[in-house]
PLY file of the C-alpha trace (Angstrom):
ply
format ascii 1.0
element vertex 282
property float x
property float y
property float z
element edge 281
property int vertex1
property int vertex2
end_header
0.21 -0.06 -0.24
1.50 3.42 -0.85
2.42 5.66 1.58
0.07 8.71 2.09
0.46 9.79 5.12
2.89 12.66 4.13
1.77 14.41 1.53
3.80 17.09 -0.07
3.18 20.76 1.04
1.51 23.06 -1.74
1.59 26.71 -0.85
1.21 28.04 -4.30
-2.08 26.49 -4.00
-2.84 27.76 -0.43
-1.85 31.24 -1.77
-4.12 30.67 -4.70
-6.96 29.99 -2.57
-6.62 33.12 -0.72
-6.39 35.15 -3.72
-9.85 34.22 -4.49
-10.73 34.47 -1.61
-9.86 38.14 -1.15
-11.38 39.05 -4.84
-14.74 37.61 -3.01
-14.04 39.44 -0.03
-15.61 42.84 1.59
-13.73 45.73 -0.73
-12.92 42.73 -3.66
-13.63 42.80 -7.03
-16.98 43.67 -7.79
-17.18 41.35 -10.66
-16.39 38.32 -8.60
-18.58 39.30 -5.34
-21.55 39.19 -7.91
-20.66 35.52 -9.05
-22.93 32.61 -7.98
-23.19 29.16 -8.74
-25.21 29.18 -11.85
-23.77 32.45 -13.40
-20.47 31.04 -14.17
-21.46 27.63 -14.55
-20.96 27.89 -18.11
-17.50 28.92 -17.69
-16.41 25.48 -16.05
-17.49 23.69 -19.53
-15.86 26.56 -21.90
-12.06 26.18 -19.85
-12.77 22.56 -19.67
-12.80 21.96 -23.61
-10.34 24.29 -23.67
-8.15 22.37 -21.53
-9.05 19.29 -23.58
-7.93 21.33 -27.07
-4.55 22.03 -25.27
-4.16 18.05 -24.99
-4.88 17.17 -28.26
-3.07 20.06 -29.62
0.10 18.49 -27.52
0.50 22.11 -26.71
2.11 21.95 -22.82
3.06 25.34 -22.31
-1.06 26.27 -23.70
-2.33 22.85 -21.09
-0.52 24.65 -18.27
-2.16 27.60 -18.61
-5.53 25.96 -19.31
-5.22 23.75 -15.98
-5.06 26.97 -14.13
-8.09 28.44 -15.70
-9.88 24.91 -14.41
-8.90 25.24 -11.32
-9.82 28.83 -11.27
-13.54 27.44 -11.87
-13.32 25.10 -8.92
-11.81 27.20 -6.60
-13.96 30.15 -7.62
-16.80 27.93 -7.15
-15.79 26.50 -3.95
-15.32 30.04 -2.59
-18.88 31.10 -3.65
-19.95 28.02 -1.39
-17.87 29.14 1.51
-19.27 32.46 1.42
-22.79 30.99 1.59
-22.22 28.42 4.52
-22.49 25.19 2.08
-18.96 23.75 1.80
-15.23 25.08 1.51
-12.39 24.10 -1.23
-11.17 21.76 2.24
-14.31 20.05 1.95
-14.11 19.40 -1.65
-10.29 18.02 -1.45
-11.02 15.76 1.24
-14.62 14.46 -0.16
-12.72 13.37 -3.69
-9.54 12.02 -1.65
-12.15 9.61 0.44
-13.73 8.92 -2.90
-10.48 7.91 -4.77
-9.25 5.51 -1.93
-12.37 3.79 -1.66
-12.46 3.56 -5.65
-9.63 2.27 -5.98
-9.30 -0.92 -3.43
-6.62 -2.60 -5.67
-4.38 0.16 -4.14
-5.38 0.64 -0.94
-7.34 -2.44 0.19
-7.33 -6.03 -0.71
-8.77 -6.43 -4.20
-7.46 -6.97 -7.47
-7.06 -5.70 -10.80
-4.47 -6.31 -13.01
-4.83 -4.49 -16.20
-6.95 -1.02 -16.65
-10.20 -2.90 -18.05
-10.56 -5.25 -14.72
-9.99 -1.47 -12.89
-12.64 -0.04 -14.96
-14.95 -2.87 -14.11
-14.33 -2.26 -10.95
-14.61 1.00 -10.34
-18.33 0.64 -11.79
-19.20 -1.86 -9.55
-17.90 0.10 -6.51
-19.77 3.15 -8.11
-23.20 1.02 -7.93
-22.74 0.09 -4.48
-22.41 3.56 -3.86
-25.61 4.44 -5.38
-27.36 1.55 -3.86
-27.00 3.03 -0.13
-27.13 6.15 2.01
-26.52 7.09 5.48
-25.59 3.72 7.48
-26.45 1.74 4.59
-30.16 1.81 4.52
-31.24 1.35 0.64
-31.73 4.27 -1.31
-34.54 4.47 -3.71
-32.95 6.47 -7.01
-35.18 6.98 -9.69
-32.59 5.94 -12.02
-29.37 4.07 -12.00
-28.52 6.35 -15.28
-29.27 9.74 -13.28
-25.81 9.91 -12.63
-24.82 10.60 -16.41
-25.14 14.26 -17.23
-27.62 14.67 -19.84
-25.69 17.48 -21.26
-22.53 15.24 -21.99
-21.64 15.24 -25.70
-23.84 12.30 -26.98
-20.86 10.08 -27.71
-19.47 10.56 -24.11
-23.06 9.90 -22.83
-23.90 7.06 -25.01
-20.39 5.47 -23.67
-21.27 5.96 -20.07
-24.99 4.84 -19.94
-24.04 1.61 -21.63
-20.67 1.08 -19.33
-23.19 1.42 -16.60
-25.66 -0.79 -17.95
-22.85 -3.42 -18.36
-21.92 -2.92 -14.54
-25.17 -4.75 -13.64
-24.36 -7.61 -16.58
-26.40 -6.17 -19.12
-23.76 -6.82 -21.27
-23.07 -8.57 -24.84
-20.23 -11.41 -24.42
-17.88 -10.44 -27.31
-17.33 -7.89 -29.60
-18.68 -9.75 -32.35
-21.68 -9.80 -30.78
-22.14 -6.33 -30.72
-21.16 -6.06 -34.47
-24.27 -8.28 -34.79
-26.34 -5.71 -33.49
-25.02 -2.95 -35.57
-25.98 -4.86 -38.33
-29.08 -5.15 -37.37
-29.78 -1.78 -36.54
-28.46 -0.84 -40.13
-30.99 -3.05 -41.71
-33.57 -1.33 -39.60
-32.31 2.19 -40.85
-32.22 1.19 -44.32
-35.41 -0.08 -44.03
-36.77 3.10 -42.37
-35.13 5.38 -44.92
-36.34 3.25 -47.80
-40.13 3.61 -47.13
-39.54 7.64 -46.52
-40.25 10.38 -48.78
-37.08 11.98 -50.08
-36.42 15.18 -52.21
-34.01 14.89 -55.46
-30.94 14.78 -53.57
-32.19 11.74 -51.27
-32.61 13.87 -48.17
-35.57 13.09 -45.78
-38.37 15.41 -46.09
-38.58 16.57 -42.21
-42.35 17.41 -42.57
-43.15 13.60 -43.49
-44.56 11.07 -40.30
-41.18 8.85 -41.27
-38.55 11.19 -40.32
-38.81 10.85 -36.85
-38.37 6.92 -37.53
-35.51 7.55 -39.71
-33.71 10.01 -36.81
-34.42 7.31 -34.36
-32.80 4.30 -36.47
-29.89 6.38 -36.62
-28.94 6.88 -33.30
-29.80 3.34 -32.73
-26.85 2.67 -35.48
-24.88 4.97 -33.91
-25.57 3.94 -30.18
-24.67 0.50 -31.05
-21.36 2.02 -33.04
-20.44 3.01 -29.22
-20.87 0.14 -27.59
-18.41 -1.41 -30.16
-15.77 0.97 -29.35
-16.56 0.66 -25.43
-16.25 -3.64 -25.71
-12.88 -2.80 -27.70
-11.58 -0.48 -24.77
-11.82 2.56 -27.12
-13.36 6.56 -26.25
-15.78 6.82 -29.10
-15.50 10.54 -28.00
-11.66 10.63 -28.59
-12.04 8.61 -31.51
-14.20 10.86 -33.30
-12.40 13.86 -32.22
-9.35 12.76 -33.38
-11.01 11.85 -37.23
-12.43 15.59 -36.87
-8.71 16.89 -36.13
-7.49 14.44 -39.48
-10.37 15.84 -41.76
-9.43 19.45 -40.35
-5.64 19.02 -41.22
-6.55 17.02 -44.54
-8.79 20.32 -45.76
-6.48 23.27 -44.81
-4.00 21.06 -47.11
-6.71 20.91 -49.82
-7.26 24.40 -48.97
-3.73 25.39 -49.50
-3.27 23.32 -52.72
-6.12 25.13 -54.29
-4.52 28.84 -53.50
-1.35 27.30 -55.18
-3.33 26.44 -58.40
-5.21 30.33 -57.81
-8.72 28.46 -57.74
-11.19 27.69 -55.06
-12.66 24.34 -53.77
-15.74 25.40 -54.69
-15.00 25.73 -58.03
-13.79 22.55 -58.49
-15.59 19.39 -59.50
-15.87 16.25 -57.21
-13.20 14.28 -59.33
-10.46 17.36 -58.75
-11.19 17.70 -54.97
-11.07 13.44 -54.68
-7.75 14.25 -56.16
-6.74 16.59 -53.66
-7.79 14.66 -50.97
-5.75 11.54 -51.97
-2.68 13.67 -51.99
-3.56 15.29 -48.40
-3.59 11.70 -46.99
0 1
1 2
2 3
3 4
4 5
5 6
6 7
7 8
8 9
9 10
10 11
11 12
12 13
13 14
14 15
15 16
16 17
17 18
18 19
19 20
20 21
21 22
22 23
23 24
24 25
25 26
26 27
27 28
28 29
29 30
30 31
31 32
32 33
33 34
34 35
35 36
36 37
37 38
38 39
39 40
40 41
41 42
42 43
43 44
44 45
45 46
46 47
47 48
48 49
49 50
50 51
51 52
52 53
53 54
54 55
55 56
56 57
57 58
58 59
59 60
60 61
61 62
62 63
63 64
64 65
65 66
66 67
67 68
68 69
69 70
70 71
71 72
72 73
73 74
74 75
75 76
76 77
77 78
78 79
79 80
80 81
81 82
82 83
83 84
84 85
85 86
86 87
87 88
88 89
89 90
90 91
91 92
92 93
93 94
94 95
95 96
96 97
97 98
98 99
99 100
100 101
101 102
102 103
103 104
104 105
105 106
106 107
107 108
108 109
109 110
110 111
111 112
112 113
113 114
114 115
115 116
116 117
117 118
118 119
119 120
120 121
121 122
122 123
123 124
124 125
125 126
126 127
127 128
128 129
129 130
130 131
131 132
132 133
133 134
134 135
135 136
136 137
137 138
138 139
139 140
140 141
141 142
142 143
143 144
144 145
145 146
146 147
147 148
148 149
149 150
150 151
151 152
152 153
153 154
154 155
155 156
156 157
157 158
158 159
159 160
160 161
161 162
162 163
163 164
164 165
165 166
166 167
167 168
168 169
169 170
170 171
171 172
172 173
173 174
174 175
175 176
176 177
177 178
178 179
179 180
180 181
181 182
182 183
183 184
184 185
185 186
186 187
187 188
188 189
189 190
190 191
191 192
192 193
193 194
194 195
195 196
196 197
197 198
198 199
199 200
200 201
201 202
202 203
203 204
204 205
205 206
206 207
207 208
208 209
209 210
210 211
211 212
212 213
213 214
214 215
215 216
216 217
217 218
218 219
219 220
220 221
221 222
222 223
223 224
224 225
225 226
226 227
227 228
228 229
229 230
230 231
231 232
232 233
233 234
234 235
235 236
236 237
237 238
238 239
239 240
240 241
241 242
242 243
243 244
244 245
245 246
246 247
247 248
248 249
249 250
250 251
251 252
252 253
253 254
254 255
255 256
256 257
257 258
258 259
259 260
260 261
261 262
262 263
263 264
264 265
265 266
266 267
267 268
268 269
269 270
270 271
271 272
272 273
273 274
274 275
275 276
276 277
277 278
278 279
279 280
280 281
């Protein structure tokens, strides 16, 4: 078991927390003093995305800055809570520290987990057991096991978290091949729904038609099934699609540069020429 009894001091963190407290104190910054949990909630999402962007760009110097901005949101929200008598930054740290120890019994206890996938399975089971009891262990009655998955998450991330939770209680395919079979089944249903729906001359669904909602639902089923393939493979569907988007952006920029060198615009080129630029960009 690791020695966690002698944590390293963090004077810079204490100084930062004191700065935020001063900004919120009487005579501090009018803007900071006016903020509420709700008013700065959008900032939390924005700063998190900017930190992820720095990670994906492998921009370490920028990442350091963006992580500071994320930390600002945590400390400022905690100071707002402290001013209202709700909780403090110390409470936040104590709670997350206790949770990390509780959810890593393979490090701080007697459980065994020899791979990352086994750790994820163990983590999900521990989270489920936490949801099943409150207080002194009396069973709680949550509305749903899935309520812990925020509906505001990106759809791919939300789908993967939902399916992970379902798998934690045994609602799971045995093999990746089984999930691929489900994908093929859903694709067949999507094709059938699409073929029966009215379309314009370019093959687009007429959205005022009753069948349009059915086609959209079937497309969602296909995507959800593919997310399960990714989860079963141990891949983040969100990260995979973000990587593809970055790849597409890079190749598209190369195509635009090639078009400028040829003194033309992509919009003025036919599909054959565009495909040639795409292949060159690859």
